[in-house]
C-alpha positions in Angstrom: -39.8 -13.6 -9.0 -40.7 -10.4 -10.8 -43.3 -10.8 -13.6 -41.6 -10.2 -16.9 -43.1 -8.9 -20.2 -44.0 -11.8 -22.5 -41.4 -10.8 -25.0 -38.6 -11.0 -22.4 -40.0 -14.1 -20.7 -39.9 -16.0 -23.9 -36.2 -15.2 -24.6 -34.0 -18.4 -24.6 -31.5 -16.9 -22.1 -34.3 -16.0 -19.7 -35.9 -19.4 -19.9 -32.5 -21.1 -19.4 -31.8 -19.0 -16.2 -35.3 -19.5 -14.8 -35.0 -23.2 -15.3 -32.0 -23.4 -13.0 -32.1 -24.3 -9.4 -31.0 -21.2 -7.4 -28.3 -22.2 -4.9 -28.8 -21.4 -1.3 -25.8 -19.3 -0.3 -24.8 -19.4 3.3 -21.6 -18.1 4.9 -18.4 -18.6 3.0 -16.4 -21.4 4.5 -13.2 -19.9 6.0 -11.1 -23.0 5.4 -12.1 -23.1 1.7 -11.6 -19.3 1.4 -8.1 -19.6 2.8 -7.3 -22.5 0.4 -8.3 -20.6 -2.7 -6.5 -17.4 -1.6 -3.2 -19.2 -1.0 -3.6 -21.1 -4.3 -4.2 -17.8 -6.1 -0.9 -16.4 -4.8 -1.6 -14.8 -1.4 0.8 -15.6 1.4 -1.8 -15.0 4.2 -5.5 -14.2 4.5 -8.1 -13.3 7.0 -11.6 -12.0 6.9 -13.4 -9.4 9.1 -17.0 -8.3 9.2 -17.9 -4.9 7.9 -19.6 -4.1 11.2 -16.3 -4.5 13.1 -16.0 -1.4 15.3 -12.5 -0.6 14.0 -14.0 -0.3 10.5 -16.6 2.3 11.2 -14.8 4.9 9.1 -14.7 2.5 6.1 -18.3 1.5 5.9 -19.6 4.5 3.9 -16.9 4.1 1.2 -17.2 0.3 1.1 -20.9 0.3 0.7 -20.6 3.0 -2.0 -18.3 0.6 -3.9 -20.3 -2.5 -3.3 -23.8 -2.1 -1.8 -24.6 -5.0 0.4 -21.0 -5.8 1.5 -21.0 -7.8 4.6 -17.3 -9.0 4.9 -13.9 -7.8 3.9 -11.2 -10.3 3.0 -7.6 -9.1 3.7 -4.8 -10.5 1.6 -1.1 -10.4 2.2 1.7 -10.9 -0.3 5.4 -11.1 0.8 8.1 -9.0 -0.8 11.7 -10.0 -1.2 13.5 -8.3 1.7 16.9 -7.5 0.3 15.3 -6.1 -2.8 13.6 -3.5 -0.6 16.7 -2.8 1.4 19.2 -2.1 -1.3 20.4 1.5 -1.9 19.8 0.8 -5.6 16.2 2.1 -5.4 15.4 0.9 -8.9 15.6 -2.6 -7.5 13.4 -1.6 -4.5 10.8 0.0 -6.8 10.7 -3.0 -9.1 10.0 -5.1 -6.0 7.2 -2.8 -5.0 5.6 -2.8 -8.4 6.1 -6.5 -9.1 4.6 -7.4 -5.7 1.7 -5.1 -6.4 1.1 -6.9 -9.7 1.1 -10.2 -7.9 -1.4 -9.2 -5.2 -3.7 -7.5 -7.7 -3.6 -10.7 -9.9 -4.3 -12.9 -6.8 -7.2 -10.7 -5.8 -8.6 -10.8 -9.3 -8.5 -14.6 -9.4 -10.1 -15.0 -6.0 -12.8 -12.5 -7.0 -13.6 -14.7 -10.1 -13.9 -17.8 -7.9 -16.2 -16.2 -5.4 -18.2 -14.7 -8.2 -18.6 -18.1 -9.9 -19.8 -19.5 -6.5 -22.7 -17.0 -6.6 -21.4 -14.0 -4.6 -21.2 -10.4 -5.4 -17.6 -9.3 -4.8 -15.1 -6.7 -6.0 -11.3 -6.3 -5.6 -10.3 -2.7 -5.3 -6.8 -1.9 -6.5 -4.1 -2.8 -4.0 -1.9 0.1 -5.3 -2.7 2.4 -8.2 -5.0 3.2 -10.0 -7.3 4.9 -7.5 -10.2 7.3 -7.5 -8.2 10.4 -8.6 -11.3 12.5 -9.2 -11.4 12.8 -5.4 -7.8 14.1 -5.1 -6.6 15.7 -2.9 -9.2 14.1 -0.7 -9.4 10.4 0.0 -8.6 8.5 -3.2 -8.6 4.9 -2.0 -11.7 2.7 -2.1 -10.9 0.9 1.1 -8.0 1.4 3.6 -6.1 -1.9 3.3 -4.0 -1.3 6.4 -7.0 -0.6 8.6 -8.7 -3.8 7.4 -5.5 -6.0 7.8 -5.1 -4.9 11.4 -8.7 -5.5 12.2 -8.5 -8.9 10.6 -5.5 -9.8 12.7 -2.8 -9.9 10.0 -0.6 -7.4 11.7 -0.3 -4.3 13.7 0.9 -0.7 12.9 4.5 0.0 13.6 6.0 3.3 14.7 6.6 3.9 11.0 2.9 3.6 10.1 3.4 0.4 8.1 1.6 -2.8 9.0 3.9 -5.4 10.5 2.9 -9.0 9.9 3.9 -11.3 12.8 5.9 -13.6 10.5 6.8 -11.6 7.4 7.4 -8.2 9.1 6.6 -5.1 7.1 7.8 -6.6 3.9 4.3 -7.1 2.7 1.7 -5.6 0.3 -2.0 -5.7 1.2 -5.2 -6.0 -0.7 -8.9 -6.2 0.3 -11.9 -8.0 -1.2 -15.4 -6.7 -0.6 -17.9 -9.6 -0.4 -21.7 -9.7 0.0 -21.6 -12.7 2.4 -20.5 -13.6 5.9 -17.5 -15.8 6.5 -17.7 -18.8 8.8 -14.7 -17.7 10.9 -13.3 -14.2 11.2 -9.8 -13.1 12.2 -9.1 -11.4 15.5 -6.7 -8.5 16.1 -3.3 -9.5 17.5 -2.9 -9.4 21.2 0.6 -7.8 20.8 2.4 -5.5 18.4 5.3 -7.1 16.4 7.0 -3.6 16.3 10.1 -3.6 18.5 10.1 0.2 18.8 13.8 -0.1 17.9 13.5 3.3 16.2 15.6 2.3 13.2 12.9 3.8 11.0 13.4 7.1 12.9 17.2 6.9 12.1 16.6 6.0 8.5 14.0 8.6 7.4 15.8 11.3 5.4 13.2 14.0 6.2 12.7 13.2 9.9 9.0 12.4 9.3 9.0 9.8 12.1 9.7 11.3 15.5 11.1 9.4 18.5 7.9 10.0 20.4 5.9 8.4 17.6 4.6 11.6 16.0 4.4 11.5 12.2 4.9 14.4 9.7 2.8 13.1 6.8 3.6 16.2 4.7 7.3 15.7 5.0 7.0 12.1 4.0 4.7 12.7 1.0 6.9 15.6 -0.3 10.0 13.4 -0.6 8.9 9.8 -0.8 6.0 10.5 -3.2 7.8 13.2 -5.2 6.9 11.5 -8.5 3.3 10.9 -7.5 0.4 13.3 -7.6 1.2 16.7 -6.2 5.0 16.2 -6.9 4.2 15.7 -10.5 2.0 18.8 -10.5 4.9 20.8 -9.1 7.2 19.5 -11.8 4.7 20.6 -14.5 4.3 24.0 -12.8 8.1 24.4 -13.0 7.9 23.7 -16.8 5.1 26.3 -17.2 6.9 28.9 -15.1 10.2 28.6 -16.9 11.1 31.2 -19.5 12.7 28.8 -21.9 14.5 25.5 -22.1 17.7 26.9 -20.5 15.8 28.3 -17.6 14.0 25.0 -17.0 17.3 23.1 -17.1 18.6 25.5 -14.5 15.7 24.5 -12.2 15.5 20.8 -12.8 18.6 18.5 -13.2 19.0 16.0 -15.9 18.7 13.1 -13.4 15.5 14.6 -12.0 14.0 14.8 -15.5 15.1 11.3 -16.3 13.6 10.0 -13.1 10.3 11.7 -13.8 10.3 10.3 -17.3 10.9 6.8 -15.9 8.0 7.2 -13.5 5.7 8.4 -16.3 6.8 5.8 -18.8 7.1 2.8 -16.4 5.5 3.2 -13.0 5.9 6.0 -10.4 9.0 5.5 -8.2 9.2 6.0 -4.5 12.2 8.1 -3.4 12.8 6.4 -0.1 10.6 4.0 1.8 13.7 3.6 4.0 11.5 3.1 7.1 10.3 -0.2 5.6 13.7 -1.2 4.4 15.4 -1.1 7.8 12.6 -2.6 9.9 13.8 -5.8 11.6 10.4 -6.9 13.0 8.7 -10.2 12.2 9.7 -13.7 13.1 11.0 -14.5 9.7 13.0 -11.3 9.6 14.3 -10.8 13.1 17.2 -13.3 13.2 20.0 -11.2 11.7 19.2 -8.2 13.9 19.2 -10.3 17.0 22.4 -12.1 16.0 24.5 -9.1 15.3 23.0 -5.7 15.7 26.2 -3.8 14.7 26.4 -5.8 11.5 22.7 -5.2 10.8 23.2 -1.4 11.2 26.3 -1.5 9.0 24.8 -3.5 6.1 21.1 -2.3 6.2 20.8 1.1 7.8 24.1 3.0 7.1 24.1 2.5 3.3 20.8 4.3 3.1 21.9 7.0 5.5 25.1 7.6 3.6 23.6 7.5 0.1 24.2 10.8 -1.9 20.8 11.8 -3.2 18.4 14.8 -3.5 15.9 15.2 -0.7 12.8 17.2 -1.4 11.4 19.3 1.4 8.6 21.9 1.9 9.6 25.5 2.3 9.9 26.5 6.0 9.6 22.9 7.2 11.7 21.2 9.9 12.7 18.6 7.2 15.3 21.0 5.6 17.1 21.5 8.9 16.9 17.8 9.7 18.5 16.7 6.4 21.3 19.3 6.7 22.1 18.3 10.2 21.8 14.5 10.0 22.7 13.7 6.4 25.5 15.9 5.1 26.0 13.7 1.9 22.4 14.4 0.8 21.3 17.5 -1.2 18.3 19.5 -0.1 15.9 20.8 -2.6 13.0 23.0 -1.5 9.8 22.5 -3.6 6.2 23.6 -3.5 4.3 22.2 -0.6 2.7 18.8 -1.2 -0.8 18.1 0.0 
């Protein structure tokens, strides 16, 4: 132990700590870890070592956040499916936000238990806030999807969402960074729960998901994340560029302003996430799709396809033509390009 100056060594707190027996910390018991995670509110959990080959791109960022990290603990919380599927997107967004609160709270509780057991551990946010000083670069501390797949809690579907083998893609993910090994690690699934049914392709209003699996991230971000980050910047730029209130109101509708106000005063709202809403994969989810596919399409897919709404697209992008051709009840609005 480091030799301390006499003034510090005589301090009551120092003497109390030095008088304690220092526990020998071995690997975290996987069964105990699972027990505390489920008790804290998670619906599934698995750990993966930081040196897993699929996490090579995460190591730098993880070690910056918590030097000495040895394991990542992936957490899953289920969402209520019909809340996500409804055309009333306020209900869907409430489900996203509430589930985000649940998983962040669970991660916080688990972190406290592991800390009290003698470990160094942090729980980066499962949703927002993030490291916005890095925007428009990588703003997340750890890629929750990448970790979940490496830990065996699911696989990436055509729509770029993680599909849990039981719960489907109706999940939110979180990750704990821990300075210890775990007695048993998860293993990647030996199959992909994705059915490649292409319902996500049919549902996406901007055509961001192609039949061949290609993904147009810019088209997705421009619409779905309209009231996040760069979409907000474009809205502010519209205010700044307007000559007066009347000119601004000619550029932005009352409903658009109300929606942005709601996002700013409550929490940012997703404009679609229809790819997640229509996904039938997962053993707990699959039954209705298998029982009556036509009924599934009529009750889940078509209400989203037929919903009148504004769709935001980048200038000169294929998304504009896609909306006009596939979704005549939707209104196209060209906005400044999102990054």
